[in-house]
N, C-alpha and C positions, 0 to 999 in steps of 0.2 A: 908865347901866349899861354897864360895859365889856364889850366883846366879846373872848372868849378865843380866841387863835389856837392851833390844834393843828398839830403837825408831821406832815405826811403821810409814812407809811412806804411802801417799795416802789421799783421801778425807774421812772425817768422814760422817756419815749418814746425819748429819745436813747440812754439806757443799754440799753434793750431792743433797739434796732436794732443796737447794737454787738455785743451777745451773740449775736444771731441771725446776724450776719455771720460772727463767729468760728466758731460751730457749723457754718455752711454751708461755710466754707473747710475746716474739719477733716473734714467729711463727704465733701467732694470728694476730699481726699487719701486718706481711708479707702477710698472707692469705687474710686479708681484703683488703690490697692494690692491690693484684693481681686481686681479684674479682672486685674491683672498677675500675680498669684500663683495664680489659679484653674487655669490650664492646667498649670503644673508640678505642682500638687498632684493633679490628676486623672489625668494621663497615667501617672505611676508606678503608681497604683492599678490602672489598666487593664492595664498590662503585667504587674503582679504577678498579677492575676486570670488572664490568659492563661498565665502561667508555671505557676500552680497547676493549671490545666486540662490543660496539656500533661503535667505530671508524673503526673496522675491517669490520663490516657489511656494513657500508656506503662506505668504500673503495672498497668493492666488487662491489658495484654499478658502480663506476667509471671504473672498469676494465672489467666488464661483462655486463653492461647495464641492470641489473636486480638485485633484492634482492636475497640472497641465499635461497635455500630450507632448511627446518629443517633436522636434522639427526634423524634416527630412533633408534640409539643406541649410546653407548659411543665411537664407532669407529671414529666418527667425520666427516664422509663423508655425502654429501648431499643425501637425499632420496626423490627426487622430485615425485616419483611414489607412495609414502606411505602417504596416507591422514591423518594418525594418528601420524606421526613423530612430535616430539615436543622438541628435544634436539638441542643445538647449534652445527652447523657443524664446530667445531673448526679446524679440519684438512683442510677443504676446504678454511677456512679463514686464514690459516697460523698461527694459535695460538697453544699454548701448551695444553696438555691433561687436566690439571685442569679446563680449560674452558668448558669441557664436562659436568660439573655438572649443567650448566645453562640451563634453559628452554628458548625456542625461538619460537615465532610464527610470521607468515608473512601472509598478506592478499593474499589468493589464491582463493577466491570465487567471486561470482557475475560477473559483466561485466568486471572487471579489475583484472587480475592476475599479481601481482607485481613480481612474482618469475619466470616468463617466458620471453624469449627474445621478445622485442617489435616488432610490425609490422611497417614497414617503412611508416610514415605518415607526417613527417616534411621534406620539400624540399626547397632548396634555391631559386627555381624559382616559388614557390607558386603553382606548378603544372599548370602553365600557358604556353600555346604553343607560345613561342616567335619565333618559326621558320617561322611564317607568316610575319615577319618583312623583306621585300625584300631589297636587295641591290639596291642602286640607279641605275635606268636603263640607258641604252645608247640609244640615238636617232640617228640612222644611216641615217635618211632621210635628214639630214642637211649636208652641205659641208663646213668645215669638220664636221664629226659626233660630236654631243654634248654628252659628257660622263663625269662622275665624274673623278676627278684627281686621280693619283696613291695613294696620301695620304689618300683620302676618301676610296678608295677600300681596302687599307691595314687596315684601322680602321674598316671597315665593316667585313673584314675577322677575325679580332680579336674578334669582337662581336659574330660572328658565332661560333667560337671556345669556347667562354664563355658559349654560349647557350648549346652547346653539352655537356660540362663538367657539367653544372648544371642539365641538364636532366638526366645524368647518376646517379646522387645522389638520384633520386626518389625511387629507389629500394633498397637503402642501409640503414639499420637500425643501429642506434647508441643510445647514451645516450639521445640525444634530443628527439628521438621518445619515449623512456621510460618516459621522463619527460612529454611528451604530455599525455600519459596514466595516469601518476600520477596526473596531473591536472584535468583530467576527474574524477578520483577517489575523489579528493578534492572537486570538484564541487557537487558531489552527493554520499558521502561515504556510506550512508545507502543502496543505490541500487547497489553500485559497489563492496561491500565486506562483509565478514562475521566475520572477526577478530575484537574483541572488548575488551575493558577494562572496568570492572565494575562488576555488579551483575545482577541478573534476572530482578530486578525492575529499575535499572538505569545503563546504559552502553553507551559507545561511540565508534564508529568505529576508528581503528588505522591502520597504515601501517605495523608496525612491533612492537614486544614487546620482552623484555629480562627480565628474572626473576632469581634472586639468591635465593637459598633455605634458606639462613639465618644461624644463629648460630647453630641451631639444625640439619642442613644439610638435611632437608626434606621439601617438598613443602606443603604449607598449603592453606586452602580455595579453591578458584577457580583455583589457580595455580596448585593444585594437581588433583582435580576431574574434572575440566572443560576444561583443556587445549586440550586434544586430542579428547574430546567428542563434546563440543559445541564451541570450540575456543573462549572461554571467559576467560580472565585472570582478576585478581583483579586490582583495580585502583592503580596507583602509589601513594605513600603517605598514603596508608591505615594505620590507627593507629595500632601500634604493641602492642600485649599483650601476655599473657601466651600461647595462642593458635595460634598466627600468628606473625612470625618474618621475613617473606620474604621481599626482596628488589626488586622493579620493575622499569623498564624504558620503557615507552611506547611513541612511536613517531607517531604523526598524519601525515596525508598526507600533510597538509600545512607546518608543521614544517619540514618535510623531504624535501619538495620542496625548502624551504629556505636554509636548511643545505647543500643540494647537490649543490645548485646554479642554479637550473632549471630556476627560474624567470629571472635572469640576462642573462643567456645564450640564452634562448628562445626569450626574448625580443630583444636582440642585433641582433640575426639572422633574426628575423621577420622584424625588423625595416630596416635592410640592404636590405632584399629581397623586401620590399615595396619601398625602394629607387630605386632599380633596375627596378621595375615596373613603377615607375614615369619616370625614364629615358627612358624606352621603349616607353611610351606615347610621350615623347618629340621627340624621334627618328622618330616615325610615323608622327608627325606633321612636323618635319623637312623635311621628304621625300616629303610631299605634297608641302611644301614651295619651295623645290628644283625644283619640277615639274613646279611650277608657274614661277620660274626664267627662266626655259627653254622656257616656253610659252612666257615670256616677250622677250626673244631673238628672238623667232620665229616671233612675231609681229614686232619687230624692223627690222629684216631682210626683212620682207614683205614690211615695210614702205620704206626701202632703195630701194628695187626693184621698188616699185611704184614711188618713187622720181626720180630714174634713168630713168624710162619710161617717166615721166613728163618732165624731162630735154630734152630727145630725141624728144619728141613731140613738146616742145616749140622751140627747135632749128630748127626743121623742119618747124614749123609755121613761125618762123622768116625768114627763107630762102625763104619760099613761099611768105611771105608778101613783102620782099625786091624785089624779082623777079617780083612780080605782080605790085608793084609800079613802077619799072623801065619800065616794058612793057607798063603800062598804060600811063606813061608820054611820052614814045617814040612814042606810037601809036597816042596820041593826037597831038604830035608835027608834025608828018608826015601829019596829016590831018589839020594842022594849027588850031587845036581846043584846044590848051592848055589853060586851065583856072585855076583860083585859086581854084576852087572847086575840080578839079581833083587832083591837087597837095595836097590839104588838106586831101582828102580821102586817098591817098597813104601814106601820112605822118602819119595819124591816125592809119592805119592798121599796119604800121611799128612800131609805138610806142607801140601799144598793144602787138605785137609779142615780142618786146624787153622786155617789162614788164613781160610777161609770162615766158620768158627765165630766167630773174633775179629771179622771184619768184620760179621757178622750181629748179634753182641752190641753192637757199637758203633752200628750202624744202629738197633737197638732203643732204646739209650740216647738217641740223638739224636731219635728219633720221640717218645719219652716227654717229653723236654725241650720239643720243639715243641708237643706237646699241652698241656703245662703253661702255656707262654707264650700259647697260643691261649685257654685258659680264663681267664688273668689279663686278657687284652685284652677278653674278653667281659664280665668282671666290671667292668672300667673303663668299658666301653660302657654297662653297666647304670646306673652312676652318672651318666654323661653323658646318658643317655636321660631319667632322672628330672629333671635340670636343664632339659632342653629342654621337657619337658612342663610343668614349673612355670613356665617363662618364658612359654610360650603361655597358660597359665591366668591368670597375673598380667596380661598385656597385654589379653586378652579381657575379664577381669573388670573391669579399669579402664575399658575402653571402655563396658561395660555400666553401670557406676556413673555415668559422665558422661552417658550417655543418660537414665538415670533422673533425674538432677539437672536436666537440661534447662537452662532459663534461671534457675532458682532460685539465689540467692546461696549 
């Protein structure tokens, strides 16, 4: 009986060893590739998360006129009453829960607390009492009474309304008031706060700080032991080694000032407010000038009255001189004593009276012309007064609008 030989299928031991060797080599290459690319893949993600957190923190300032308080746990809500809270308040910032792994510190000590609502300190009227700027008065003693035109009174009413609106902003706090506190912190950070980045021997005050725990997902150095105790975090850019791989973003007062836009907004509002104050000074000067124009009209009217009296007096003198001359000549004729001397005296008196009458009439014409000029100048002053009031109103209203706008875009 023949024995049938069957061909065996599958890998031999040699072939299997070769396959395993090849797979092992490929696995080594893949493992090394993963290890070599793992750090570049994770670090950008960490930096991106820090960037998003930074944008959220600074956006919180625009909405609430303060920096957020840290959270005390992973719940993500602000814990403003907890002095040891050190987590990022991701829920209050509108972020997702993975951001709860970040540490967050904000300057809350010293003379400036950046996490509390500011005190109203910036006002569009520079806290100046503009209400002592009177409306141009009426002078009822004249006939007709001398008063500002309806155009001037309407402009003065608009100025009064602008003053009222600006004064109301003195007690309203917004982002500009927070910026004012931030600038005080920037001017003297050592005295205004306790949050710092660095170490015991070398540190600098900052407004707020964000820390990512790094690849090992645990905080190292000062970020771990000093955050809630001394409020000192490590410097951003601290060299990383086997014992430290945290990533830190620290923002100083001056940097935050520029990033939020405090410099431009405060400067614009203050410059406009100073312009309103300059217009206020112009209005006060204009009011004095308007009073001088009224005095000019008063003097001109007095001159007209005096000239009219002079004309009447000269006319009376002319009549007297004429009558006296006629009587003198007639009396001398009756007494047959008419002489050239008597006629000359009468003629001289009459000539003087005529001259006085002419001069009086001329003086009256000149006084009336001067009065007309004075009234025209006063009318021109009315137009100028309306423009000055409107300039003040526009400047103060612009400053008020900027104060209402605050840090909003």
